[in-house]
C-alpha positions as CSV (number, residue, x, y, z in Angstrom):
1,M,-6.8,21.1,38.1
2,A,-6.6,23.6,35.0
3,E,-4.4,20.8,32.3
4,V,-6.9,18.2,34.0
5,L,-9.7,20.5,32.4
6,N,-9.0,21.2,29.0
7,S,-7.3,17.6,28.5
8,V,-10.8,15.9,29.2
9,L,-12.9,14.6,26.1
10,I,-16.5,15.7,25.8
11,E,-18.8,15.4,22.8
12,G,-20.4,18.9,21.3
13,F,-17.3,21.1,23.4
14,D,-17.1,24.5,22.5
15,P,-14.2,26.3,23.7
16,E,-16.1,29.6,22.6
17,K,-19.0,28.7,25.5
18,A,-17.4,27.9,27.8
19,E,-14.6,30.4,28.4
20,Y,-14.6,31.4,32.0
21,K,-15.4,35.5,32.1
22,P,-14.8,36.8,35.3
23,M,-17.3,38.6,37.2
24,V,-16.5,42.6,36.2
25,E,-15.6,43.7,39.8
26,E,-17.8,46.8,41.8
27,D,-14.7,48.7,41.8
28,T,-14.2,49.3,38.0
29,H,-18.2,50.7,38.3
30,W,-16.3,52.9,41.1
31,M,-13.5,54.4,38.8
32,E,-16.0,54.8,35.9
33,I,-17.9,57.2,38.7
34,Q,-15.5,59.1,40.9
35,S,-13.9,59.6,37.1
36,A,-17.0,60.9,35.9
37,Y,-17.3,63.2,39.4
38,Q,-13.7,64.6,39.3
39,N,-14.0,65.0,35.6
40,D,-17.5,66.5,34.5
41,K,-17.8,64.0,32.2
42,I,-20.6,62.5,30.7
43,I,-21.4,59.2,31.0
44,S,-24.4,55.9,30.1
45,G,-26.2,53.9,31.3
46,F,-29.9,52.2,31.0
47,L,-33.2,53.7,33.0
48,V,-34.7,50.9,34.2
49,G,-37.2,52.0,37.0
50,F,-38.1,54.5,39.0
51,E,-38.5,55.0,42.6
52,N,-39.9,57.7,45.0
53,I,-36.7,58.9,46.5
54,K,-36.8,61.0,50.2
55,L,-33.9,64.2,48.7
56,N,-32.9,66.4,50.8
57,E,-36.3,65.9,53.4
58,K,-38.7,65.8,50.0
59,K,-39.8,62.7,47.6
60,E,-39.2,62.6,44.2
61,L,-39.5,61.1,41.4
62,C,-36.5,59.4,40.5
63,G,-35.3,57.1,37.7
64,I,-32.8,54.1,38.1
65,I,-29.3,53.8,36.7
66,W,-27.5,50.5,37.2
67,K,-24.0,50.5,37.5
68,G,-23.2,47.1,38.3
69,K,-24.6,46.8,42.3
70,I,-24.2,51.0,42.6
71,K,-28.0,52.6,42.0
72,G,-27.8,55.8,40.4
73,L,-30.1,57.9,41.1
74,I,-31.9,60.7,38.4
75,P,-34.6,62.9,40.3
76,L,-37.6,63.9,38.2
77,R,-35.2,67.8,38.0
78,E,-32.4,66.4,37.0
79,S,-34.2,63.9,34.4
80,G,-34.0,67.0,31.5
81,V,-37.8,66.8,31.0
82,N,-39.3,70.6,31.5
83,P,-40.8,69.3,35.5
84,E,-43.7,72.1,34.8
85,D,-45.3,70.0,32.0
86,Q,-48.0,68.7,32.5
87,Q,-47.1,65.1,31.0
88,A,-43.6,65.4,32.5
89,I,-43.9,61.7,34.4
90,N,-45.1,60.4,31.2
91,K,-42.2,61.9,28.9
92,Y,-40.1,60.7,31.6
93,R,-41.1,57.6,31.7
94,A,-41.3,57.4,28.0
95,L,-37.2,57.0,28.2
96,S,-37.7,53.9,30.4
97,G,-35.9,50.7,29.2
98,R,-33.3,52.9,27.0
99,E,-29.8,54.4,27.2
100,I,-29.5,57.9,28.2
101,Y,-26.2,59.8,29.3
102,F,-25.9,61.8,32.3
103,K,-23.2,63.5,34.4
104,V,-22.7,62.5,38.6
105,L,-23.2,65.1,40.8
106,H,-23.1,63.3,44.4
107,F,-22.0,59.7,45.2
108,D,-21.5,57.8,48.7
109,K,-19.4,55.0,48.7
110,E,-20.5,53.2,52.2
111,A,-24.3,53.6,50.3
112,N,-23.4,52.2,47.2
113,I,-25.8,55.5,45.6
114,F,-24.9,58.0,43.3
115,L,-26.6,61.1,42.3
116,A,-26.8,62.3,38.1
117,S,-28.3,64.5,36.1
118,R,-29.7,63.6,33.0
119,K,-30.1,67.9,32.0
120,K,-26.5,68.8,32.5
121,A,-25.6,65.9,30.4
122,R,-27.6,67.3,27.5
123,E,-26.4,71.0,28.1
124,E,-23.7,70.4,27.2
125,M,-24.7,68.1,24.1
126,A,-26.6,70.7,23.5
127,D,-23.6,73.1,23.6
128,I,-21.3,70.4,21.4
129,T,-24.2,70.0,19.0
130,L,-24.1,74.4,18.2
131,R,-20.7,74.5,17.5
132,K,-20.7,71.5,14.8
133,I,-23.8,72.4,13.0
134,D,-25.6,75.0,10.5
135,V,-27.5,76.2,8.6
136,G,-27.3,73.1,5.2
137,Y,-25.7,70.7,7.5
138,N,-27.6,67.3,7.1
139,I,-27.4,65.6,10.9
140,H,-28.9,62.7,12.3
141,C,-32.9,62.7,14.2
142,V,-33.4,59.6,17.2
143,I,-37.3,59.8,17.0
144,R,-38.3,60.5,20.6
145,E,-42.8,61.3,20.3
146,V,-44.8,60.3,17.5
147,Y,-47.8,61.8,17.3
148,Q,-50.4,61.7,14.7
149,G,-49.0,65.3,13.5
150,H,-46.1,66.0,14.4
151,V,-42.5,63.7,15.7
152,V,-40.2,65.3,18.5
153,G,-36.5,63.8,17.9
154,D,-33.2,64.3,19.6
155,I,-30.6,65.8,17.3
156,G,-27.4,65.6,19.6
157,G,-28.8,67.4,23.3
158,I,-31.5,69.0,21.3
159,D,-35.0,68.6,21.2
160,V,-36.9,69.1,16.9
161,T,-40.4,69.0,16.7
162,I,-41.2,68.2,12.9
163,P,-44.0,68.5,11.8
164,V,-45.9,65.9,9.1
165,F,-45.5,68.2,6.2
166,E,-41.3,68.2,6.7
167,L,-41.5,64.7,7.0
168,T,-43.0,63.9,3.7
169,Y,-44.6,65.0,-0.2
170,G,-47.3,63.2,0.0
171,W,-50.4,62.4,2.5
172,I,-49.7,60.9,6.1
173,D,-53.3,60.4,7.7
174,D,-51.5,59.6,11.3
175,L,-47.4,59.5,11.7
176,R,-48.0,56.9,14.1
177,D,-49.0,54.5,11.6
178,H,-45.3,55.0,10.0
179,Y,-43.2,56.0,12.9
180,K,-41.9,55.0,16.0
181,P,-39.8,56.3,19.3
182,G,-35.8,55.4,18.9
183,D,-36.5,55.2,15.2
184,H,-33.5,57.0,13.2
185,I,-33.8,59.5,9.9
186,R,-32.3,61.9,8.2
187,V,-32.6,65.6,8.7
188,Q,-31.7,69.3,7.3
189,V,-30.9,71.6,9.5
190,M,-33.3,75.0,8.0
191,E,-33.2,77.2,11.5
192,I,-31.1,77.8,14.5
193,N,-31.1,79.7,17.5
194,K,-27.8,79.8,19.2
195,E,-29.5,82.3,22.0
196,T,-32.8,80.0,22.4
197,K,-30.4,76.4,22.0
198,E,-33.6,76.3,19.0
199,V,-33.2,73.8,16.0
200,K,-35.1,73.9,13.0
201,V,-35.1,70.6,10.9
202,S,-36.6,68.4,7.8
203,H,-36.3,65.5,6.7
204,K,-38.2,66.6,3.1
205,P,-34.4,67.7,1.5
206,L,-32.9,64.5,1.4
207,L,-35.7,63.0,-0.1
208,Q,-36.5,62.7,-3.7
209,N,-39.4,65.1,-4.9
210,P,-42.1,63.2,-7.4
211,F,-42.9,66.6,-8.6
212,P,-42.8,67.2,-11.6
213,D,-41.4,64.1,-12.5
214,C,-44.9,62.6,-11.5
215,A,-47.5,65.1,-13.8
216,T,-46.0,63.6,-17.1
217,R,-47.7,59.7,-15.4
218,Y,-51.2,61.4,-15.2
219,V,-52.8,63.8,-17.5
220,K,-56.3,64.9,-16.9
221,N,-59.6,63.0,-17.9
222,G,-57.2,59.7,-17.2
223,E,-58.7,57.0,-14.8
224,Y,-56.0,56.1,-12.4
225,V,-56.3,53.4,-9.4
226,G,-55.2,54.3,-6.3
227,R,-55.6,53.8,-2.5
228,V,-57.7,55.7,0.1
229,S,-54.3,57.5,2.4
230,G,-57.3,59.7,4.1
231,V,-60.7,60.9,4.7
232,Q,-61.4,64.6,6.1
233,N,-64.2,66.4,6.3
234,Y,-63.5,68.4,3.4
235,G,-62.2,65.8,1.1
236,V,-60.7,62.5,0.5
237,F,-56.9,61.6,0.0
238,V,-55.7,59.3,-2.5
239,N,-52.3,57.5,-2.5
240,L,-51.6,57.8,-6.8
241,E,-47.9,56.2,-6.1
242,E,-44.8,57.1,-2.9
243,G,-45.3,60.4,-2.3
244,V,-48.0,61.9,-4.7
245,D,-51.8,61.8,-2.7
246,S,-54.3,63.2,-4.7
247,L,-57.8,65.0,-3.0
248,A,-61.1,64.1,-4.6
249,P,-63.8,65.3,-2.9
250,H,-66.7,63.2,-0.8
251,L,-69.0,60.4,-2.6
252,K,-72.5,61.4,-3.0
253,F,-74.1,58.3,-2.1
254,Q,-70.7,56.5,-0.8
255,N,-68.1,56.5,1.8
256,V,-64.9,55.5,2.1
257,K,-62.5,54.8,4.2
258,K,-58.9,54.8,4.6
259,G,-57.0,51.8,2.9
260,D,-60.3,51.3,0.1
261,K,-58.5,51.3,-3.2
262,V,-61.0,53.4,-6.3
263,L,-60.3,53.9,-9.8
264,V,-60.0,58.0,-10.0
265,R,-60.3,60.7,-12.9
266,V,-57.8,63.7,-13.0
267,I,-59.4,66.6,-13.2
268,N,-56.2,69.0,-12.6
269,V,-52.5,69.1,-12.7
270,D,-51.0,72.0,-10.8
271,V,-46.9,71.5,-11.1
272,Q,-46.1,75.5,-9.1
273,K,-48.7,73.9,-6.6
274,E,-47.5,70.5,-6.7
275,Q,-51.1,69.2,-6.2
276,I,-53.3,67.3,-8.1
277,R,-57.3,67.5,-8.6
278,T,-59.0,64.2,-8.8
279,K,-62.9,62.7,-8.5
280,I,-64.1,59.0,-7.8
281,V,-65.2,57.6,-10.1
282,R,-65.5,54.0,-8.6
283,V,-64.9,52.3,-5.5
284,L,-62.4,49.0,-6.1
285,S,-62.5,47.6,-3.2
């Protein structure tokens, strides 16, 4: 039969598309799960949903992972999210659709199910990360949560909070306009507390500081076109170039909004403080 199939001429036939791909045996998935359990090994899977499941006589919210047709459960308490956090469930849900790492705690082949812990996997990952990094090291950071003034990222089992002033030299009104969960950035390790497993990082050392070079392009009483990058109670931020935002007082008889193009006059350039003060002299749009 195989010889007959291979000898038939079909217009548009593509051997790559027709190549036989056998289905993955469930035994292969069970081998991975049992090996992970026996060797205390970290494996991964996609978090595809959530169910309230009775465990130890008590219903718990569990994340769902499938290995073929084998159902994996990760209870909230083993999710790596602090269950005491008021936003714990929302933070757990924010991981849905993503590949996560976990350790197998128990399995039941007859029921075709296994229990797993992301928390234990992250604890081991954190220990590995702390052994490998030092102050001054540059590492990757995957952003998980984005807020107006800071982001929360993962550097290898360790959550890091990066405020806006450690992400840019310029003014950013809302980080949600610039970053999204899943974005990758490079950061530099600034501080390490190995007892608490807390690490502080910054993106700024990996960026080119526009000062003092930009000071040569903006002279006192000179007038330059910029775009409003933020409006605060105390003044208006106007972006002059990448990483360079000046602060101007509010107009007396007119309001501006984020995105407006304006003409500003330079009042003062302070290279030491890396600040430029301006005055809006005309709204262009």
